[in-house]
C-alpha positions in Angstrom: 14.7 20.5 -20.3 12.6 19.9 -23.6 9.2 18.3 -23.2 9.2 14.6 -24.5 5.4 13.5 -26.7 5.1 10.0 -27.6 4.9 8.8 -31.3 4.9 6.4 -34.0 7.9 5.3 -35.3 8.9 3.2 -38.9 12.1 1.7 -38.1 12.9 -0.3 -40.7 11.0 -1.4 -44.3 8.3 -4.0 -43.0 9.2 -3.5 -39.2 6.4 -3.3 -36.8 5.5 -0.1 -35.9 7.0 1.3 -32.6 5.5 4.2 -29.8 8.7 6.5 -28.7 9.6 9.2 -26.5 10.3 12.1 -29.2 10.4 15.8 -28.2 7.5 18.2 -29.3 8.3 20.3 -32.0 8.2 23.8 -31.7 6.6 25.9 -34.2 8.5 28.2 -36.2 7.8 31.6 -37.9 4.1 31.0 -39.8 3.2 27.5 -38.2 1.5 26.2 -35.7 1.7 23.3 -33.5 -1.0 21.0 -33.1 -2.2 18.5 -30.3 -2.4 15.6 -31.9 -6.4 14.3 -31.2 -6.9 11.3 -34.4 -5.3 10.3 -36.8 -5.8 8.5 -39.8 -3.3 5.2 -41.8 -4.0 5.7 -45.8 -3.1 2.9 -48.4 0.3 6.0 -49.2 1.1 5.2 -45.7 1.4 1.6 -45.8 3.4 2.0 -49.2 5.9 4.3 -47.6 6.3 1.5 -44.4 6.9 -1.3 -46.7 9.3 0.9 -49.5 6.8 0.4 -52.7 7.2 5.0 -52.2 10.1 6.3 -50.3 10.9 10.5 -50.0 13.8 10.0 -47.2 15.8 7.4 -44.8 13.9 5.1 -41.9 13.4 5.9 -39.4 9.8 7.1 -40.1 8.0 9.8 -38.3 4.1 9.2 -40.8 0.7 10.6 -40.8 -1.2 13.0 -43.0 -4.6 11.8 -41.9 -4.4 14.0 -38.5 -6.5 15.9 -36.8 -6.3 18.0 -33.1 -6.2 21.2 -31.5 -3.9 24.6 -32.2 -2.2 25.0 -28.9 0.8 27.2 -29.8 1.7 30.2 -32.5 4.8 30.7 -34.5 5.7 34.2 -35.4 3.7 35.7 -37.4 0.4 33.9 -37.5 -2.5 35.3 -37.1 -4.5 33.1 -39.3 -5.0 30.6 -36.5 -5.8 30.7 -32.7 -5.2 28.6 -30.1 -8.0 26.3 -29.7 -8.9 26.5 -33.1 -9.0 22.6 -34.3 -7.4 21.8 -37.5 -6.8 19.2 -40.1 -3.4 19.0 -41.5 -3.6 17.4 -45.1 -0.8 16.0 -46.8 0.6 18.8 -49.1 1.7 21.0 -46.3 3.1 24.3 -48.5 5.0 24.6 -52.2 8.4 26.3 -52.1 7.4 29.4 -54.0 10.0 29.9 -55.5 10.6 27.1 -58.3 8.9 28.0 -62.1 5.8 26.1 -61.0 5.1 27.3 -57.9 5.8 30.5 -59.8 2.3 30.2 -61.9 0.8 30.7 -58.0 -1.2 26.5 -58.0 -3.3 26.6 -54.6 -1.9 23.6 -52.7 -3.0 19.9 -54.5 -1.8 17.0 -55.1 -0.6 18.6 -59.0 2.0 21.1 -56.6 2.9 18.4 -54.6 4.1 16.4 -57.8 5.7 19.3 -59.4 6.9 21.9 -56.8 10.8 21.4 -56.9 10.8 21.6 -53.4 7.5 20.7 -51.9 6.6 20.4 -47.7 4.8 16.9 -47.8 3.4 15.8 -44.0 3.8 13.3 -42.9 5.8 12.6 -46.5 9.4 14.6 -46.5 9.1 15.4 -42.8 7.6 14.7 -39.8 3.7 14.0 -40.0 1.3 13.6 -37.1 1.4 10.0 -36.0 2.8 11.6 -32.9 0.7 13.9 -29.8 1.4 17.0 -31.5 2.6 17.9 -35.0 4.0 21.2 -36.5 3.1 22.5 -39.5 2.6 25.1 -42.2 -0.7 27.8 -41.0 -1.4 26.9 -44.6 -1.0 23.6 -44.8 -4.3 23.2 -42.0 -7.6 23.6 -42.3 -10.2 24.7 -39.9 -12.9 21.7 -38.7 -16.4 22.6 -38.6 -18.8 22.4 -35.6 -20.0 19.0 -35.1 -17.7 16.6 -37.3 -15.6 14.8 -34.3 -11.9 14.4 -34.7 -12.8 10.1 -35.2 -14.5 10.7 -38.4 -12.2 14.4 -39.2 -9.0 12.1 -39.6 -10.1 9.8 -43.1 -12.2 12.6 -44.4 -8.9 15.0 -44.3 -7.3 12.3 -47.2 -9.3 9.4 -48.5 -12.9 12.0 -47.9 -11.4 15.0 -49.6 -9.7 12.3 -52.4 -13.6 11.5 -52.9 -15.0 14.5 -52.9 -12.4 15.8 -55.2 -12.4 13.5 -57.7 -16.7 13.8 -58.1 -16.3 17.6 -58.1 -13.9 16.9 -61.2 -15.8 14.7 -63.1 -18.3 17.6 -63.1 -21.3 15.1 -63.7 -25.0 17.3 -64.8 -27.5 17.1 -61.7 -29.2 13.5 -61.1 -26.1 11.7 -63.2 -26.1 7.7 -62.4 -22.6 7.3 -61.2 -21.1 4.2 -60.7 -18.2 3.1 -57.7 -15.8 0.7 -58.8 -14.9 -1.2 -55.1 -16.0 -0.7 -51.4 -13.1 0.0 -49.7 -11.8 3.1 -48.2 -11.9 5.8 -50.6 -15.3 3.5 -52.3 -17.2 3.6 -49.2 -16.5 7.4 -49.2 -17.5 7.7 -52.5 -20.7 5.9 -52.5 -21.9 8.3 -49.7 -20.9 11.4 -51.8 -22.1 10.6 -54.6 -25.4 10.5 -53.3 -24.9 12.9 -51.2 -24.5 14.7 -54.7 -27.6 13.5 -55.7 -26.2 11.1 -58.0 -28.1 7.6 -58.9 -25.5 5.8 -57.6 -24.4 1.9 -58.5 -22.0 0.2 -57.0 -19.7 -2.2 -58.8 -18.2 -4.5 -56.5 -17.8 -7.9 -55.5 -20.9 -10.0 -54.5 -19.3 -10.3 -50.8 -19.8 -6.4 -50.1 -23.4 -6.1 -51.9 -25.5 -6.1 -49.4 -23.2 -2.9 -47.7 -23.4 -0.9 -50.7 -27.2 -0.8 -50.8 -26.6 0.0 -47.2 -24.4 3.1 -48.2 -26.3 5.2 -49.9 -26.0 2.8 -53.9 -29.1 2.4 -55.7 -28.3 -0.3 -57.8 -25.0 -3.0 -57.3 -22.8 -5.1 -60.0 -20.2 -7.6 -60.2 -19.1 -6.2 -63.4 -18.9 -4.2 -66.5 -21.3 -6.3 -68.5 -23.8 -6.0 -65.6 -23.7 -2.3 -65.9 -24.5 -2.1 -68.9 -27.5 -4.5 -68.4 -29.1 -1.8 -66.1 -28.6 1.2 -68.4 -25.0 2.0 -68.2 -23.5 4.9 -66.0 -22.1 8.8 -67.1 -19.4 8.5 -64.8 -17.2 6.0 -63.1 -15.0 6.4 -60.4 -12.4 4.3 -59.7 -11.7 3.7 -55.7 -10.4 0.1 -56.2 -6.6 -1.5 -55.9 -7.2 -2.7 -59.1 -6.6 -0.7 -62.6 -7.9 -4.2 -64.7 -11.7 -3.7 -62.9 -11.6 -0.2 -63.5 -11.4 -1.5 -67.5 -14.2 -3.9 -67.1 -15.9 -0.9 -65.4 -16.2 0.6 -68.7 -18.0 -1.9 -71.0 -20.9 0.1 -69.0 -19.6 3.6 -69.7 -21.9 5.6 -71.2 -21.0 7.8 -74.8 -19.8 10.6 -73.7 -19.3 9.4 -70.1 -16.0 10.0 -68.2 -13.3 7.8 -66.1 -12.4 9.1 -62.9 -9.1 7.7 -61.5 -8.8 8.2 -57.7 -7.4 4.6 -56.4 -3.7 3.7 -56.3 -2.4 0.3 -57.9 -0.2 -1.3 -59.1 -0.9 -2.6 -62.1 -0.9 -1.9 -65.2 -3.8 0.2 -67.3 -4.2 -0.9 -70.9 -7.1 1.2 -72.5 -9.6 0.2 -74.7 -8.3 2.6 -77.5 -11.5 2.0 -80.2 -14.5 2.2 -77.5 -12.4 5.4 -76.0 -12.4 6.9 -79.4 -16.2 5.8 -81.0 -17.6 7.3 -77.7 -16.1 10.3 -77.3 -14.7 9.2 -73.4 -13.0 11.2 -71.2 -10.2 9.6 -69.0 -9.8 12.0 -65.9 -7.1 11.9 -63.0 -7.8 12.7 -59.9 -6.8 13.9 -56.6 -6.1 16.2 -53.6 -7.9 19.4 -56.0 -7.5 22.3 -53.5 -8.3 22.9 -49.8 -11.8 24.0 -50.9 -12.7 20.9 -51.9 -11.4 19.2 -48.1 -13.2 22.2 -46.7 -16.3 20.6 -48.6 -16.1 17.6 -48.1 -15.6 18.5 -44.5 -19.3 20.2 -44.3 -20.7 17.0 -45.5 -19.4 14.7 -42.9 -20.3 17.4 -39.8 -23.6 17.6 -41.4 -24.8 13.9 -41.5 -24.7 13.2 -45.0 -21.7 11.1 -45.2 -20.4 8.7 -42.8 -16.9 7.8 -42.3 -16.5 3.9 -41.4 -14.1 3.5 -39.0 -12.2 1.0 -36.9 -10.5 3.4 -34.1 -6.9 1.9 -32.2 -5.4 3.4 -28.9 -2.0 4.7 -29.6 -0.7 1.6 -27.6 -2.3 -0.8 -30.8 -0.8 1.7 -33.5 1.6 -1.8 -34.6 -2.6 -4.1 -34.7 -3.5 -1.4 -36.2 -0.6 -1.1 -39.1 -1.3 -5.5 -39.2 -4.7 -5.1 -39.9 -4.5 -2.4 -42.1 -1.8 -4.6 -44.4 -4.0 -7.1 -44.2 -6.5 -5.5 -45.8 -8.5 -6.3 -42.5 -9.8 -3.5 -41.7 -13.6 -1.9 -42.4 -12.4 0.5 -43.4 -10.0 2.8 -42.4 -8.2 2.5 -39.3 -8.0 6.5 -37.2 -5.2 5.6 -34.5 -6.0 8.0 -30.8 -4.5 10.1 -29.2 
C-alpha cells in the first residue's frame, strides 16, 4: 500500500487552499526525498494562485521555499546523505540539452527563464507545501548548523533574492545603500546591507520608519527628494511592489549610481532618460544569481546577523496563511510548518 502524506492543494484560481491526502513521492535516479519541516509562501505563489502567472493547469501543489531533512536517496545519489538538512529553491534543474544549456550556465533565474525545459520546484512540478517533496539533488542546498527551519525557509527565496542583488550591485565598502520598501524582501535587504557594512537608508512610508530603524537603517526617509537632501545613495535596492517608488527614489541616486531591481511589480516602468545618461546610472535586473549566493545568505542568517521576520502557521491553518499573505497582512513572511 502506498504511503500517504498531507499536501496543500490550490484547486482553482483564487480558491481556498486545501489540505488533501496525496501519495508520498518516490525519488528517482539522481533525486532525494525530503521530509519537509517548513515552507514559506512567496509572492510568486500568490501570483500563480491568482492566475497572474500560469505554468501548468490547476490543481496546484506549490512551494519553493521548502526546507527539511533528506530521508531517502534515489539511485546514483552521492552528493547528499540521509539526515542532511537541505533547502529546496525554485530553480531545481536545467534540461542540459538546449542551446542555452550548452553554454553551461549555473542554476539561476536566468537559467529558469532561458532553458528550453527547466524543472522549477513548486512551479511546473510539485513543490514543498507538503509533508514530503522530491527534488533533483542539484536543486538542493545544505543548511548550515545553527539555522532553524523556520528562519531558513524564507531565506531560500526572499533572502536569496536580496543577498544576490546586493552582491550583484558590487558597491564599494561603506557605500550608501538605499532600500525602497520594507516588506518581505525589504526587511531582509536592510539587514543584509547592514551586515555587509553599508550605510543603510530605508525609503518607506512614515508608518514603517520606526521598524526600519529597528532593522538597522541608519537613516529613514519617505521619498527620493528626502533621500537626496540627506546626501543620496550609491545604490538603490528596489524591493517593493511599485516600480514608481523605485523611479522616485532615483531622485536621490548619486552620479554613477546603480538601481537594482529585485521586487516584482505590475505597474509600467518609465525611466528618466536625461538623468540616466547625464549621471551614468546603471539599471540592473537581479534575481537568484547562483546557489553560491544562497549558501552565503544562509550562513549570514545562521550567524545571527540577519533575522527573518516570520509568522508561523501550522499546516491546518494554511488557508489563513494564504488569505493573510494575499491581503498584505503578514509581517513579513508567512511560513507553514509541518
